[in-house]
Z-matrix of the N, CA and C atoms (Angstrom, degrees):
N
C 1 1.386
C 2 1.454 1 111.74
N 3 1.325 2 124.24 1 137.62
C 4 1.389 3 127.11 2 173.63
C 5 1.458 4 114.37 3 -111.74
N 6 1.368 5 118.49 4 139.49
C 7 1.365 6 124.43 5 -169.07
C 8 1.494 7 111.24 6 -123.04
N 9 1.284 8 114.95 7 143.94
C 10 1.607 9 123.23 8 -177.15
C 11 1.454 10 108.01 9 -138.22
N 12 1.311 11 115.11 10 109.02
C 13 1.487 12 123.13 11 179.79
C 14 1.483 13 109.23 12 -91.31
N 15 1.329 14 117.34 13 148.74
C 16 1.432 15 119.89 14 177.72
C 17 1.516 16 106.82 15 -158.86
N 18 1.331 17 117.04 16 166.65
C 19 1.432 18 122.13 17 173.96
C 20 1.528 19 111.64 18 109.62
N 21 1.280 20 118.75 19 2.61
C 22 1.498 21 117.35 20 179.96
C 23 1.471 22 107.43 21 -75.48
N 24 1.372 23 113.61 22 177.14
C 25 1.488 24 120.66 23 -178.84
C 26 1.511 25 111.29 24 165.10
N 27 1.306 26 111.97 25 -162.89
C 28 1.471 27 121.50 26 -176.92
C 29 1.514 28 105.83 27 -110.86
N 30 1.333 29 115.33 28 126.85
C 31 1.539 30 118.33 29 179.62
C 32 1.523 31 106.31 30 -142.31
N 33 1.298 32 112.64 31 151.56
C 34 1.439 33 118.03 32 175.76
C 35 1.422 34 112.88 33 -79.90
N 36 1.344 35 115.56 34 152.15
C 37 1.509 36 120.11 35 177.70
C 38 1.502 37 110.63 36 -48.83
N 39 1.314 38 116.89 37 139.94
C 40 1.441 39 120.62 38 177.32
C 41 1.568 40 110.13 39 92.29
N 42 1.333 41 116.07 40 -15.03
C 43 1.436 42 121.86 41 -178.55
C 44 1.537 43 110.38 42 -76.05
N 45 1.403 44 110.93 43 -174.63
C 46 1.359 45 121.02 44 178.10
C 47 1.525 46 112.98 45 -134.64
N 48 1.344 47 116.39 46 153.51
C 49 1.428 48 122.86 47 171.09
C 50 1.495 49 107.14 48 -148.10
N 51 1.312 50 112.74 49 156.17
C 52 1.490 51 121.38 50 177.98
C 53 1.610 52 108.54 51 -123.22
N 54 1.218 53 114.35 52 119.10
C 55 1.469 54 120.86 53 176.99
C 56 1.539 55 106.48 54 -92.98
N 57 1.416 56 114.27 55 145.65
C 58 1.426 57 117.65 56 171.27
C 59 1.565 58 109.19 57 -124.92
N 60 1.252 59 113.19 58 156.63
C 61 1.463 60 118.02 59 176.57
C 62 1.528 61 108.48 60 -142.54
N 63 1.326 62 111.78 61 108.13
C 64 1.498 63 121.42 62 -176.79
C 65 1.554 64 107.81 63 -88.90
N 66 1.250 65 114.21 64 135.87
C 67 1.477 66 120.10 65 177.52
C 68 1.520 67 113.58 66 -112.80
N 69 1.247 68 119.95 67 142.33
C 70 1.489 69 125.76 68 177.70
C 71 1.461 70 106.29 69 -88.09
N 72 1.281 71 116.05 70 162.73
C 73 1.496 72 122.21 71 173.07
C 74 1.540 73 113.76 72 92.15
N 75 1.223 74 116.36 73 174.87
C 76 1.521 75 122.46 74 -173.29
C 77 1.484 76 112.65 75 -104.43
N 78 1.336 77 117.14 76 0.31
C 79 1.486 78 123.00 77 -168.91
C 80 1.582 79 110.91 78 -112.22
N 81 1.346 80 115.09 79 24.50
C 82 1.441 81 117.01 80 -174.07
C 83 1.517 82 112.15 81 -61.33
N 84 1.382 83 115.62 82 -36.03
C 85 1.427 84 116.95 83 -175.63
C 86 1.573 85 110.89 84 -77.76
N 87 1.249 86 118.62 85 2.64
C 88 1.519 87 121.19 86 176.42
C 89 1.559 88 106.67 87 -92.67
N 90 1.295 89 119.86 88 -2.11
C 91 1.475 90 121.78 89 -179.00
C 92 1.450 91 110.70 90 -112.41
N 93 1.358 92 116.93 91 137.50
C 94 1.481 93 117.89 92 154.64
C 95 1.438 94 106.90 93 -71.54
N 96 1.347 95 112.24 94 158.29
C 97 1.478 96 120.50 95 -178.66
C 98 1.514 97 109.12 96 -128.02
N 99 1.313 98 113.05 97 150.51
C 100 1.445 99 118.35 98 -179.62
C 101 1.557 100 112.26 99 -143.26
N 102 1.311 101 114.14 100 159.12
C 103 1.462 102 121.62 101 172.34
C 104 1.586 103 108.77 102 -116.78
N 105 1.212 104 112.96 103 139.62
C 106 1.496 105 121.38 104 177.41
C 107 1.571 106 107.08 105 -130.76
N 108 1.275 107 115.60 106 158.09
C 109 1.459 108 120.19 107 173.00
C 110 1.529 109 113.19 108 -142.84
N 111 1.363 110 115.98 109 149.86
C 112 1.426 111 116.93 110 178.82
C 113 1.521 112 106.33 111 -143.57
N 114 1.389 113 110.95 112 123.95
C 115 1.481 114 121.61 113 178.35
C 116 1.493 115 108.40 114 -94.31
N 117 1.249 116 120.69 115 155.59
C 118 1.456 117 127.96 116 -176.08
C 119 1.620 118 106.99 117 -53.60
N 120 1.247 119 121.71 118 127.25
C 121 1.434 120 124.91 119 177.18
C 122 1.411 121 115.80 120 78.08
N 123 1.367 122 120.40 121 2.15
C 124 1.400 123 123.23 122 -174.03
C 125 1.536 124 108.03 123 -121.06
N 126 1.396 125 116.26 124 156.14
C 127 1.340 126 120.46 125 173.59
C 128 1.564 127 117.29 126 -69.93
N 129 1.279 128 114.52 127 160.28
C 130 1.404 129 120.73 128 -177.52
C 131 1.621 130 104.79 129 -65.29
N 132 1.229 131 114.90 130 140.34
C 133 1.473 132 120.95 131 -177.72
C 134 1.599 133 107.38 132 -120.85
N 135 1.277 134 112.43 133 132.60
C 136 1.501 135 119.80 134 175.52
C 137 1.537 136 108.82 135 -81.85
N 138 1.326 137 113.81 136 107.95
C 139 1.516 138 118.44 137 -178.73
C 140 1.562 139 111.00 138 -77.63
N 141 1.312 140 117.28 139 -38.75
C 142 1.357 141 115.80 140 -176.08
C 143 1.517 142 109.95 141 167.63
N 144 1.377 143 114.72 142 165.60
C 145 1.469 144 120.92 143 -175.41
C 146 1.523 145 109.99 144 -143.68
N 147 1.310 146 117.44 145 162.26
C 148 1.420 147 123.39 146 -179.23
C 149 1.560 148 107.35 147 -140.59
N 150 1.316 149 113.58 148 139.85
C 151 1.601 150 113.94 149 -177.85
C 152 1.476 151 109.79 150 -79.70
N 153 1.244 152 115.41 151 -179.92
C 154 1.475 153 125.16 152 -170.02
C 155 1.514 154 111.43 153 -59.06
N 156 1.364 155 114.99 154 -42.43
C 157 1.465 156 115.74 155 -177.26
C 158 1.551 157 113.28 156 -83.96
N 159 1.338 158 115.52 157 -17.02
C 160 1.457 159 117.75 158 -177.94
C 161 1.506 160 116.02 159 99.78
N 162 1.351 161 112.06 160 -6.65
C 163 1.582 162 118.97 161 -171.56
C 164 1.434 163 107.33 162 -78.19
N 165 1.333 164 124.71 163 -40.50
C 166 1.422 165 127.10 164 -168.53
C 167 1.588 166 109.85 165 -109.49
N 168 1.289 167 116.77 166 131.46
C 169 1.490 168 124.90 167 -177.24
C 170 1.458 169 110.14 168 -133.29
N 171 1.275 170 112.60 169 153.24
C 172 1.462 171 122.85 170 175.45
C 173 1.548 172 105.47 171 -129.97
N 174 1.387 173 116.70 172 140.60
C 175 1.443 174 120.52 173 175.09
C 176 1.484 175 108.94 174 -130.43
N 177 1.317 176 116.13 175 144.75
C 178 1.502 177 120.33 176 173.68
C 179 1.605 178 108.31 177 -72.17
N 180 1.239 179 114.83 178 150.72
C 181 1.371 180 122.69 179 179.41
C 182 1.518 181 120.04 180 -51.06
N 183 1.333 182 110.71 181 -34.35
C 184 1.498 183 116.22 182 178.39
C 185 1.495 184 119.02 183 -71.57
N 186 1.338 185 112.29 184 -17.96
C 187 1.536 186 118.71 185 179.43
C 188 1.560 187 111.60 186 -113.38
N 189 1.216 188 118.48 187 -12.14
C 190 1.407 189 119.60 188 -171.16
C 191 1.574 190 111.43 189 -56.82
N 192 1.340 191 117.59 190 129.07
C 193 1.419 192 124.30 191 178.69
C 194 1.541 193 110.91 192 91.56
N 195 1.320 194 118.51 193 -10.51
C 196 1.442 195 121.50 194 176.17
C 197 1.555 196 113.99 195 -115.14
N 198 1.243 197 114.07 196 -30.39
C 199 1.556 198 119.27 197 -178.59
C 200 1.579 199 109.66 198 -107.83
N 201 1.251 200 113.25 199 144.81
C 202 1.535 201 115.92 200 172.66
C 203 1.489 202 110.04 201 -135.22
N 204 1.276 203 111.95 202 132.54
C 205 1.542 204 120.48 203 179.66
C 206 1.592 205 105.29 204 -100.96
N 207 1.311 206 113.25 205 138.16
C 208 1.402 207 122.85 206 173.38
C 209 1.484 208 115.01 207 -147.13
N 210 1.287 209 118.97 208 169.07
C 211 1.410 210 121.85 209 -172.92
C 212 1.536 211 111.90 210 -147.63
N 213 1.282 212 117.62 211 144.93
C 214 1.438 213 123.13 212 176.95
C 215 1.585 214 105.12 213 -120.40
N 216 1.277 215 121.34 214 101.22
C 217 1.496 216 121.46 215 -173.17
C 218 1.521 217 107.40 216 -68.85
N 219 1.368 218 117.12 217 -32.00
C 220 1.464 219 119.80 218 -177.59
C 221 1.541 220 110.88 219 -65.77
N 222 1.373 221 112.85 220 -25.46
C 223 1.508 222 117.44 221 -177.27
C 224 1.529 223 112.07 222 -103.93
N 225 1.297 224 115.79 223 -0.79
C 226 1.410 225 123.46 224 -175.88
C 227 1.518 226 111.00 225 50.44
N 228 1.372 227 114.16 226 49.55
C 229 1.420 228 119.36 227 -177.97
C 230 1.488 229 110.30 228 -138.86
N 231 1.368 230 115.74 229 140.01
C 232 1.399 231 121.53 230 170.15
C 233 1.532 232 109.06 231 -114.06
N 234 1.350 233 116.91 232 148.17
C 235 1.388 234 121.92 233 -176.92
C 236 1.607 235 109.76 234 -121.96
N 237 1.381 236 107.34 235 158.82
C 238 1.415 237 115.12 236 169.05
C 239 1.542 238 109.69 237 -136.07
N 240 1.305 239 116.99 238 105.91
C 241 1.448 240 123.93 239 177.22
C 242 1.495 241 110.31 240 -86.84
N 243 1.399 242 116.22 241 119.29
C 244 1.408 243 121.25 242 -171.93
C 245 1.608 244 105.04 243 -115.91
N 246 1.275 245 109.78 244 114.67
C 247 1.527 246 114.41 245 172.18
C 248 1.479 247 114.74 246 -113.75
N 249 1.380 248 115.44 247 170.49
C 250 1.439 249 116.72 248 -178.68
C 251 1.523 250 116.25 249 45.99
N 252 1.362 251 115.40 250 48.76
C 253 1.414 252 120.87 251 -172.42
C 254 1.545 253 113.28 252 -68.98
N 255 1.326 254 115.29 253 143.41
C 256 1.474 255 122.57 254 -177.42
C 257 1.529 256 108.88 255 -117.49
N 258 1.248 257 113.97 256 153.92
C 259 1.536 258 115.84 257 173.38
C 260 1.498 259 112.32 258 -50.01
N 261 1.300 260 117.77 259 -39.05
C 262 1.437 261 121.07 260 -174.71
C 263 1.645 262 111.08 261 -73.22
N 264 1.320 263 116.21 262 -5.41
C 265 1.407 264 115.74 263 168.86
C 266 1.584 265 115.69 264 -82.49
N 267 1.315 266 115.17 265 -2.32
C 268 1.398 267 119.31 266 -179.63
C 269 1.524 268 109.91 267 -63.94
N 270 1.355 269 118.33 268 124.06
C 271 1.437 270 120.31 269 -175.35
C 272 1.577 271 103.81 270 -174.07
N 273 1.328 272 113.99 271 174.80
C 274 1.466 273 124.83 272 164.60
C 275 1.372 274 105.01 273 -86.55
N 276 1.297 275 122.29 274 127.65
C 277 1.464 276 126.43 275 175.58
C 278 1.493 277 112.54 276 -105.47
N 279 1.328 278 116.74 277 134.63
C 280 1.438 279 124.05 278 -174.37
C 281 1.598 280 110.10 279 -123.45
N 282 1.244 281 117.31 280 141.54
C 283 1.481 282 117.33 281 173.20
C 284 1.600 283 101.36 282 -104.77
N 285 1.293 284 109.11 283 158.70
C 286 1.530 285 117.22 284 179.58
C 287 1.507 286 108.57 285 -151.19
N 288 1.293 287 111.15 286 158.13
C 289 1.504 288 120.14 287 -176.77
C 290 1.526 289 112.58 288 -119.22
N 291 1.286 290 120.44 289 138.41
C 292 1.408 291 126.05 290 -167.87
C 293 1.540 292 107.92 291 -129.71
N 294 1.424 293 115.90 292 107.27
C 295 1.418 294 117.33 293 -174.54
C 296 1.558 295 113.81 294 -75.74
N 297 1.389 296 117.72 295 -6.65
C 298 1.419 297 121.16 296 -172.09
C 299 1.620 298 110.66 297 -97.63
N 300 1.365 299 114.79 298 2.96
C 301 1.448 300 120.57 299 -177.90
C 302 1.584 301 115.04 300 55.79
N 303 1.373 302 116.23 301 21.85
C 304 1.485 303 117.50 302 171.31
C 305 1.482 304 107.64 303 -90.95
N 306 1.319 305 117.62 304 77.97
C 307 1.432 306 126.76 305 -169.42
C 308 1.590 307 104.62 306 -71.22
N 309 1.238 308 120.76 307 -23.53
C 310 1.451 309 126.19 308 -171.04
C 311 1.516 310 114.15 309 -84.38
N 312 1.409 311 113.92 310 -16.10
C 313 1.424 312 119.22 311 -168.58
C 314 1.489 313 108.16 312 -115.28
N 315 1.345 314 124.14 313 133.96
C 316 1.395 315 124.42 314 174.44
C 317 1.648 316 111.38 315 -60.87
N 318 1.265 317 116.66 316 -20.38
C 319 1.448 318 116.64 317 175.04
C 320 1.560 319 111.55 318 -74.02
N 321 1.195 320 117.30 319 145.53
C 322 1.489 321 126.02 320 176.13
C 323 1.491 322 113.90 321 94.81
N 324 1.380 323 114.96 322 -1.31
C 325 1.517 324 112.79 323 170.80
C 326 1.489 325 110.28 324 -81.36
N 327 1.313 326 111.62 325 111.79
C 328 1.447 327 123.12 326 -166.86
C 329 1.532 328 115.74 327 -100.39
N 330 1.347 329 112.51 328 -34.66
C 331 1.435 330 118.53 329 -174.99
C 332 1.464 331 107.97 330 -115.63
N 333 1.390 332 119.63 331 136.96
C 334 1.450 333 124.08 332 -173.24
C 335 1.563 334 108.25 333 -129.83
N 336 1.329 335 108.20 334 146.50
C 337 1.513 336 116.78 335 172.31
C 338 1.430 337 109.86 336 -98.93
N 339 1.307 338 118.07 337 173.26
C 340 1.401 339 119.96 338 177.49
C 341 1.555 340 109.90 339 -78.11
N 342 1.207 341 118.33 340 159.20
C 343 1.544 342 117.70 341 -172.88
C 344 1.498 343 110.64 342 -82.89
N 345 1.386 344 111.45 343 167.38
C 346 1.428 345 120.16 344 173.99
C 347 1.535 346 106.11 345 -133.82
N 348 1.319 347 116.39 346 132.50
C 349 1.365 348 122.67 347 -167.84
C 350 1.674 349 109.18 348 -84.65
N 351 1.395 350 113.52 349 127.85
C 352 1.399 351 116.33 350 171.39
C 353 1.530 352 110.45 351 -120.78
N 354 1.388 353 113.47 352 126.43
C 355 1.451 354 120.11 353 -178.06
C 356 1.463 355 110.84 354 -120.47
N 357 1.278 356 118.38 355 125.08
C 358 1.494 357 124.98 356 -176.57
C 359 1.476 358 104.75 357 -108.95
N 360 1.302 359 121.97 358 117.14
C 361 1.482 360 125.56 359 -179.61
C 362 1.563 361 105.08 360 -92.61
N 363 1.286 362 116.59 361 147.97
C 364 1.490 363 123.77 362 178.72
C 365 1.573 364 110.11 363 -88.69
């Protein structure tokens, strides 16, 4: 599966952005999907994941209550709605596909898209 993330940009603190990740291929619904981010000089952080059907979701503590993951299997796309953005959310955001359906664990994410930059100004 090939993944293409988009939707990043510059936003003021308190604002919102929605990231999209489009997947190629006919088997999108067979993958759990996740979002990760990496800020300069920091380790990659697991933002959250969603299971194959879209019913079950996991969020990292730093984004819980502000970010929402969703997916549209008919459009082969996963989304990350980011609200109440903070300067510390500034990072390159990556989407990833997990064939094992372990949406809640950073392990198992095998296929990665290129990142999209999110910058939150104070």
